[in-house]
C-alpha positions as CSV (number, residue, x, y, z in Angstrom):
1,X,7.5,37.6,65.0
2,X,5.8,36.1,61.9
3,X,8.1,37.9,59.6
4,X,11.2,36.8,61.6
5,X,10.0,33.2,61.6
6,X,9.2,33.1,57.9
7,X,12.6,34.7,57.2
8,X,14.3,32.2,59.4
9,X,12.7,29.2,57.7
10,X,13.5,30.5,54.2
11,X,17.0,31.5,55.2
12,X,17.6,28.0,56.6
13,X,16.2,26.5,53.4
14,X,18.5,28.7,51.3
15,X,21.5,27.8,53.4
16,X,20.8,24.1,53.1
17,X,20.3,24.5,49.4
18,X,23.5,26.5,49.1
19,X,25.5,24.0,51.1
20,X,24.3,21.1,49.0
21,X,24.3,23.0,45.7
22,X,28.0,24.1,45.7
23,X,29.4,20.5,45.6
24,X,26.4,19.4,43.4
25,X,27.2,22.1,40.8
26,X,30.9,21.1,40.9
27,X,30.0,17.4,40.6
28,X,27.5,18.1,37.7
29,X,30.0,20.2,35.9
30,X,32.6,17.5,36.1
31,X,30.1,14.8,35.1
32,X,28.8,16.8,32.2
33,X,32.2,17.4,30.8
34,X,33.1,13.7,31.1
35,X,29.8,12.8,29.5
36,X,30.5,15.1,26.5
37,X,34.0,13.7,26.1
38,X,32.7,10.1,26.4
39,X,30.0,10.9,23.7
40,X,32.8,12.1,21.5
41,X,34.8,8.9,22.1
42,X,31.8,6.8,21.4
43,X,31.1,8.6,18.1
44,X,34.7,8.5,17.2
45,X,34.8,4.7,17.6
46,X,31.6,4.5,15.6
47,X,33.1,6.5,12.7
48,X,36.2,4.4,13.0
49,X,34.1,1.3,12.3
50,X,32.7,2.8,9.1
51,X,36.1,4.0,8.0
52,X,37.7,0.6,8.6
53,X,36.1,-0.9,5.4
54,X,37.3,2.0,3.3
55,X,40.8,1.9,4.6
56,X,41.0,-1.8,4.3
57,X,39.7,-2.3,0.8
58,X,41.3,0.6,-1.0
59,X,44.4,1.7,0.8
60,X,44.6,5.4,0.7
61,X,41.5,5.9,-1.4
62,X,38.3,7.7,-0.6
63,X,35.2,5.7,-0.5
64,X,32.4,7.8,-1.9
65,X,30.0,6.7,0.9
66,X,32.4,7.9,3.8
67,X,32.3,11.6,3.2
68,X,28.5,11.9,3.1
69,X,28.3,9.8,6.3
70,X,30.8,12.2,8.0
71,X,28.8,15.2,6.8
72,X,25.5,13.6,8.1
73,X,27.1,13.0,11.5
74,X,28.3,16.5,12.1
75,X,25.2,18.2,10.7
76,X,23.3,17.8,14.0
77,X,26.1,19.2,16.3
78,X,29.1,21.5,16.4
79,X,31.6,18.7,16.1
80,X,34.3,18.7,13.5
81,X,35.4,15.3,12.1
82,X,38.4,14.2,10.1
83,X,39.5,10.7,9.0
84,X,43.1,10.1,8.0
85,X,44.9,7.0,6.5
86,X,47.9,5.3,8.0
87,X,50.2,8.1,6.7
88,X,48.2,10.8,8.4
89,X,46.7,12.1,5.2
90,X,43.0,13.3,5.4
91,X,40.7,11.1,3.4
92,X,37.4,12.6,4.7
93,X,36.7,15.8,6.6
94,X,33.8,18.0,7.8
95,X,36.2,20.8,8.6
96,X,36.3,23.5,5.9
97,X,39.8,24.4,7.1
98,X,41.1,20.9,6.5
99,X,41.2,19.7,2.8
100,X,41.4,16.2,1.5
101,X,45.0,15.0,1.4
102,X,46.3,17.4,4.1
103,X,49.0,15.9,6.3
104,X,47.8,15.7,9.9
105,X,50.5,13.3,11.1
106,X,52.2,16.2,12.9
107,X,49.2,16.8,15.1
108,X,50.0,15.3,18.6
109,X,46.7,13.6,19.0
110,X,46.8,12.1,15.4
111,X,50.4,11.0,15.9
112,X,49.5,9.2,19.2
113,X,46.5,7.6,17.6
114,X,48.7,6.3,14.6
115,X,50.8,4.7,17.3
116,X,47.7,2.9,18.5
117,X,47.0,5.1,21.5
118,X,43.6,7.0,21.7
119,X,44.0,10.6,22.7
120,X,41.6,12.8,24.7
121,X,42.3,16.4,25.8
122,X,42.3,20.1,25.1
123,X,44.6,22.2,23.1
124,X,44.7,25.6,21.3
125,X,44.1,25.4,17.6
126,X,46.3,27.8,15.7
127,X,44.2,27.4,12.6
128,X,40.9,28.2,14.3
129,X,42.3,30.6,16.9
130,X,40.5,29.0,19.8
131,X,40.7,26.2,22.3
132,X,39.5,22.7,21.2
133,X,38.3,19.6,23.1
134,X,39.4,16.6,20.9
135,X,39.2,12.9,20.7
136,X,41.5,10.9,18.4
137,X,41.1,7.1,18.1
138,X,43.0,4.7,15.8
139,X,41.3,2.7,13.1
140,X,42.6,-0.8,13.5
141,X,42.4,-4.0,11.6
142,X,43.8,-6.6,14.0
143,X,46.9,-5.0,15.5
144,X,47.5,-2.8,12.4
145,X,46.6,0.9,12.5
146,X,45.2,1.8,9.1
147,X,44.0,5.3,10.0
148,X,42.7,7.8,12.6
149,X,39.4,9.4,13.3
150,X,39.5,12.7,15.1
151,X,36.5,14.5,16.5
152,X,36.8,18.0,18.0
153,X,34.6,20.7,19.5
154,X,35.3,24.3,20.5
155,X,35.8,24.4,24.2
156,X,33.3,27.4,24.3
157,X,30.6,25.0,23.0
158,X,31.4,22.5,25.7
159,X,31.3,25.2,28.4
160,X,28.0,26.4,27.1
161,X,26.4,23.0,27.4
162,X,27.9,22.6,30.9
163,X,26.5,26.0,31.9
164,X,23.0,25.0,30.6
165,X,23.0,22.0,32.9
166,X,24.2,24.2,35.8
167,X,21.5,26.7,35.0
168,X,19.0,24.0,35.3
169,X,20.2,23.2,38.8
170,X,20.0,26.9,39.7
171,X,16.5,27.2,38.3
172,X,15.5,24.1,40.3
173,X,17.1,25.6,43.3
174,X,15.1,28.8,42.8
175,X,11.9,26.8,42.6
176,X,13.0,25.0,45.7
177,X,13.3,28.2,47.6
178,X,9.9,29.4,46.3
179,X,8.5,26.1,47.5
180,X,10.2,26.5,50.8
181,X,8.7,30.0,51.1
182,X,5.3,28.5,50.2
183,X,5.6,26.0,52.9
184,X,7.3,28.3,55.4
185,X,4.6,31.0,55.3
186,X,1.6,28.9,56.4
187,X,3.9,27.0,58.8
188,X,5.2,30.2,60.3
189,X,1.7,31.6,60.6
190,X,0.5,28.5,62.2
191,X,3.3,28.6,64.8
192,X,3.6,32.4,65.2
193,X,-0.1,33.2,65.7
194,X,-0.6,31.1,68.9
195,X,2.8,32.1,70.2
196,X,2.0,35.8,69.6
197,X,-1.2,35.4,71.4
198,X,0.5,33.6,74.3
199,X,3.1,36.4,74.4
200,X,0.4,39.1,74.8
201,X,-1.2,37.1,77.6
202,X,2.1,36.6,79.3
203,X,2.6,40.4,79.2
204,X,-0.8,40.9,80.8
205,X,0.1,38.3,83.5
206,X,3.3,40.3,84.2
207,X,1.2,43.4,84.6
208,X,-0.8,41.7,87.3
209,X,-3.8,40.4,85.5
210,X,-4.1,36.9,86.9
211,X,-7.4,36.2,85.2
212,X,-5.8,36.0,81.8
213,X,-5.9,32.6,80.1
214,X,-4.2,31.3,76.9
215,X,-6.1,29.5,74.1
216,X,-4.9,25.9,74.3
217,X,-7.1,24.7,71.4
218,X,-5.1,26.2,68.6
219,X,-1.5,25.8,67.2
220,X,1.0,23.0,67.2
221,X,0.9,20.4,69.9
222,X,3.9,21.9,71.7
223,X,2.3,25.4,71.8
224,X,-1.0,23.9,73.0
225,X,0.9,22.1,75.8
226,X,2.7,25.4,76.7
227,X,-0.6,27.2,76.8
228,X,-2.0,24.6,79.1
229,X,1.0,25.0,81.4
230,X,0.7,28.8,81.2
231,X,-3.0,28.5,82.3
232,X,-2.2,26.3,85.2
233,X,0.6,28.6,86.3
234,X,-1.6,31.7,86.0
235,X,-4.4,30.0,87.9
236,X,-2.0,29.0,90.8
237,X,-0.3,32.4,90.9
238,X,-3.7,34.2,90.9
239,X,-5.0,32.0,93.7
240,X,-1.8,32.3,95.7
241,X,-1.7,36.1,95.4
242,X,-5.4,36.5,96.1
243,X,-5.1,34.3,99.2
244,X,-2.1,36.3,100.4
245,X,-3.8,39.6,99.7
246,X,-7.0,38.5,101.5
247,X,-5.0,37.3,104.4
248,X,-3.0,40.5,104.8
249,X,-6.1,42.6,104.4
250,X,-8.1,40.5,106.8
251,X,-5.4,40.5,109.4
252,X,-4.8,44.2,109.1
253,X,-8.5,45.0,109.3
254,X,-9.0,42.7,112.3
255,X,-6.1,44.4,114.1
256,X,-7.6,47.9,113.6
257,X,-10.4,47.5,116.2
258,X,-8.3,46.1,119.1
259,X,-5.5,48.6,118.4
260,X,-8.0,51.5,118.4
261,X,-9.4,50.2,121.7
262,X,-5.9,49.8,123.1
263,X,-5.0,53.4,122.1
264,X,-8.1,54.8,123.8
265,X,-7.4,52.8,127.0
266,X,-3.9,54.1,127.1
267,X,-5.1,57.7,126.6
268,X,-7.6,57.2,129.5
269,X,-4.9,55.7,131.6
270,X,-2.6,58.7,130.9
271,X,-5.4,61.1,131.8
272,X,-5.8,59.4,135.2
273,X,-2.2,59.8,136.1
274,X,-1.6,63.1,137.7
275,X,2.2,63.2,137.7
276,X,3.4,63.3,134.1
277,X,7.0,62.6,135.3
278,X,6.2,59.4,137.2
279,X,7.5,56.1,135.9
280,X,3.9,55.0,135.2
281,X,3.2,58.1,133.1
282,X,6.5,57.6,131.2
283,X,5.6,53.9,130.5
284,X,2.1,54.8,129.4
285,X,3.5,57.4,127.0
286,X,6.0,54.9,125.6
287,X,3.2,52.4,125.2
288,X,1.0,54.9,123.4
289,X,3.8,55.7,121.0
290,X,4.3,52.0,120.2
291,X,0.5,51.6,119.8
292,X,0.5,54.6,117.4
293,X,3.4,53.1,115.4
294,X,1.6,49.7,115.3
295,X,-1.6,51.3,114.1
296,X,0.4,53.2,111.4
297,X,1.9,49.9,110.3
298,X,-1.5,48.3,110.0
299,X,-2.8,51.2,108.0
300,X,0.2,50.9,105.7
301,X,-0.2,47.2,105.3
302,X,-3.8,47.8,104.3
303,X,-2.7,50.4,101.8
304,X,-0.1,48.0,100.4
305,X,-2.7,45.3,100.1
306,X,-5.0,47.7,98.2
307,X,-2.2,48.7,95.8
308,X,-1.2,45.2,95.1
309,X,-4.8,44.1,94.4
310,X,-5.7,47.1,92.3
311,X,-5.7,47.6,88.6
312,X,-6.2,51.4,88.6
313,X,-5.5,53.1,85.3
314,X,-2.8,55.7,85.0
315,X,-3.6,59.4,84.5
316,X,-1.5,62.2,83.1
317,X,-0.2,64.7,85.7
318,X,2.2,67.6,85.8
319,X,5.1,66.2,87.9
320,X,6.7,69.6,88.4
321,X,3.5,71.0,89.8
322,X,2.9,68.1,92.2
323,X,6.5,68.2,93.4
324,X,6.3,72.0,94.2
325,X,3.0,71.5,96.0
326,X,4.5,68.6,98.2
327,X,7.6,70.6,98.9
328,X,5.5,73.6,100.1
329,X,3.6,71.2,102.4
330,X,6.8,69.9,103.9
331,X,8.5,73.3,104.2
332,X,7.2,74.1,107.8
333,X,8.5,70.8,109.2
334,X,11.8,71.2,107.4
335,X,12.1,74.7,108.8
336,X,11.7,73.4,112.3
337,X,14.7,71.1,111.7
338,X,16.7,74.0,110.0
339,X,16.6,72.2,106.7
340,X,15.8,73.8,103.3
341,X,13.8,72.1,100.6
342,X,14.6,73.3,97.1
343,X,12.8,72.3,93.9
344,X,14.5,72.2,90.5
345,X,12.0,71.7,87.7
346,X,10.6,73.1,84.5
347,X,7.2,74.7,84.6
348,X,5.5,71.6,83.1
349,X,6.7,68.0,83.0
350,X,3.9,65.5,82.3
351,X,4.1,61.9,83.2
352,X,1.8,58.8,83.7
353,X,1.0,57.6,87.2
354,X,-1.9,56.1,89.1
355,X,-4.2,58.6,90.8
356,X,-2.4,60.1,93.9
357,X,0.6,57.9,93.3
358,X,3.3,60.6,92.7
359,X,2.2,62.6,95.8
360,X,2.7,59.5,98.0
361,X,6.0,58.7,96.5
362,X,7.4,62.3,96.9
363,X,6.0,62.5,100.5
364,X,7.7,59.3,101.4
365,X,11.0,60.3,99.9
366,X,11.0,63.8,101.5
367,X,9.9,62.3,104.9
368,X,12.9,59.9,104.8
369,X,15.3,62.6,103.7
370,X,14.2,64.9,106.6
371,X,14.7,62.0,109.0
372,X,18.5,61.8,108.2
373,X,19.2,65.3,107.0
374,X,21.5,67.3,109.4
375,X,20.6,70.8,110.5
376,X,21.6,73.5,108.1
377,X,21.6,71.2,105.1
378,X,19.5,71.2,102.0
379,X,17.2,68.7,100.3
380,X,17.0,69.1,96.5
381,X,14.0,67.7,94.7
382,X,14.7,67.7,90.9
383,X,12.3,66.9,88.1
384,X,13.6,66.3,84.6
385,X,12.7,64.4,81.4
386,X,15.2,61.8,80.4
387,X,14.4,60.1,77.1
388,X,10.9,58.6,77.3
389,X,10.8,58.9,81.1
390,X,10.2,61.6,83.7
391,X,12.7,61.2,86.6
392,X,12.1,62.7,90.1
393,X,15.2,62.7,92.4
394,X,15.2,63.6,96.1
395,X,18.8,64.2,97.2
396,X,19.8,64.7,100.8
397,X,23.0,65.3,102.8
398,X,22.5,62.5,105.3
399,X,24.9,59.7,106.1
400,X,23.9,57.8,103.0
401,X,23.5,54.0,102.5
402,X,25.9,51.3,101.4
403,X,25.3,49.5,98.2
404,X,24.0,46.5,100.1
405,X,21.6,48.7,102.1
406,X,20.3,50.4,98.9
407,X,19.5,47.0,97.4
408,X,17.5,46.0,100.5
409,X,15.8,49.3,101.2
410,X,12.6,48.6,99.3
411,X,12.0,45.3,101.0
412,X,9.1,45.2,103.5
413,X,9.9,46.1,107.1
414,X,13.6,46.9,106.3
415,X,14.9,49.7,108.3
416,X,18.4,51.3,108.1
417,X,20.7,51.5,111.0
418,X,20.2,55.3,111.1
419,X,16.4,54.9,111.5
420,X,16.2,51.9,113.8
421,X,15.4,54.1,116.8
422,X,13.1,56.5,114.9
423,X,9.4,56.2,114.4
424,X,8.6,54.2,111.3
425,X,7.3,50.9,110.1
426,X,9.7,49.9,107.3
427,X,6.9,49.8,104.8
428,X,7.1,53.2,103.3
429,X,9.6,52.4,100.5
430,X,7.8,49.1,99.8
431,X,4.7,51.1,99.2
432,X,6.7,53.5,97.0
433,X,8.0,50.6,94.9
434,X,4.5,49.2,94.5
435,X,3.0,52.6,93.5
436,X,5.7,53.0,90.9
437,X,5.2,49.5,89.5
438,X,1.5,50.0,89.3
439,X,2.2,53.1,87.3
440,X,4.6,51.4,84.9
441,X,7.7,53.0,86.5
442,X,10.7,52.0,88.6
443,X,12.4,53.2,91.8
444,X,15.9,53.0,93.0
445,X,18.3,54.5,95.6
446,X,21.6,55.8,94.4
447,X,24.7,57.4,95.8
448,X,25.0,61.1,95.2
449,X,26.4,62.0,91.8
450,X,28.9,64.5,93.2
451,X,30.4,61.9,95.6
452,X,29.3,63.8,98.7
453,X,27.6,62.0,101.6
454,X,23.9,61.4,101.3
455,X,21.6,59.5,99.0
456,X,19.5,60.1,95.9
457,X,16.0,58.5,96.0
458,X,14.7,58.3,92.4
459,X,11.5,57.4,90.7
460,X,11.2,57.0,86.9
461,X,7.8,57.3,85.3
462,X,6.7,57.2,81.7
463,X,6.6,60.6,80.1
464,X,3.4,61.9,78.4
């Protein structure tokens, strides 16, 4: 979680930086080019001021002080400078390819400047064989143009200067990302640590440990508030579950004594009736059957309360061995109903389950299957490993269940239409589900895979 949070914060910073940097780079590139061109214009007009005296006092002549000034100007940069007179003839030049007296009047920028219009732009220089950025300004005395000053730079030089500015932005952006990472790491750790701890405690609460509490003294205010809410919830849930468990256990325990006494009285009453076919004997027998069923329900409620309140550790068992043993135990009863129990399993398939849990689950599934299995049919108990789980299926040829019934079957006291008149409490599958959950597994009822009538009762446990 910490790594994901740090990555998210740095990624967000990088995205924000990128979103703002793209237009910023474009803007800086444009501004830098304009700045360089403006600097050329400023320098050109400065040179024009110096050249004005030369061109005004000695028409067409070269003032000795002008050439050294031009040379001094271009010494500190890559700019080429030429100065022409009113006829376009060069009177001073820093460009070795342009000699004094050369006619530049045919150059577009010089021609425009001689007409009194400053020129700024780019063009390919045939002489130099490269693209130039140029500025040409007129040298004027009043309204009269007495010459031209042209400054030019190779476009590659201008591009290099622009790139250096952009590189500065990129470097600054890199430092920004590093700074964001430097801020994100402690920030993420400060947020992630208490959240990670809270997550672990939530998992423990989900496993049934209602004594767990979160540390509400560390982390950001929002996390501390969440921890306090978690603690309040865990406390209320624990109290509610504990009260419910104690109530169910106490009621079930208190019912045991009067139920046992009632059963003994019914047995005594049955023994005192001489005619077993009399209405009284039949009524007593029916009452005893209902008392037995009620006592079984109480015992199962007590068992369910113990399972829900327990935190028994899981053990590693051989599911195939347990299934074969339980099938052998049920075989005599199945034979009485002319039903065959067949086991499909490898010699050893280990899984994790609470002590005695798998035996109770398999017994419950086989018992339910025998209740609905028609004579002459077969119950198949299959044990197989599927991925990280061990799956035990009990498949019968009974009438089966609808999708709605399969969804409700594990609820307490639910009884299917095919078992409403049979003995049973409706708690068996609820106990199965609780046993599986306590073992870290799941249960479900499915339709048969081959499409035939019947049901498939499944339990999935963690493989070992």
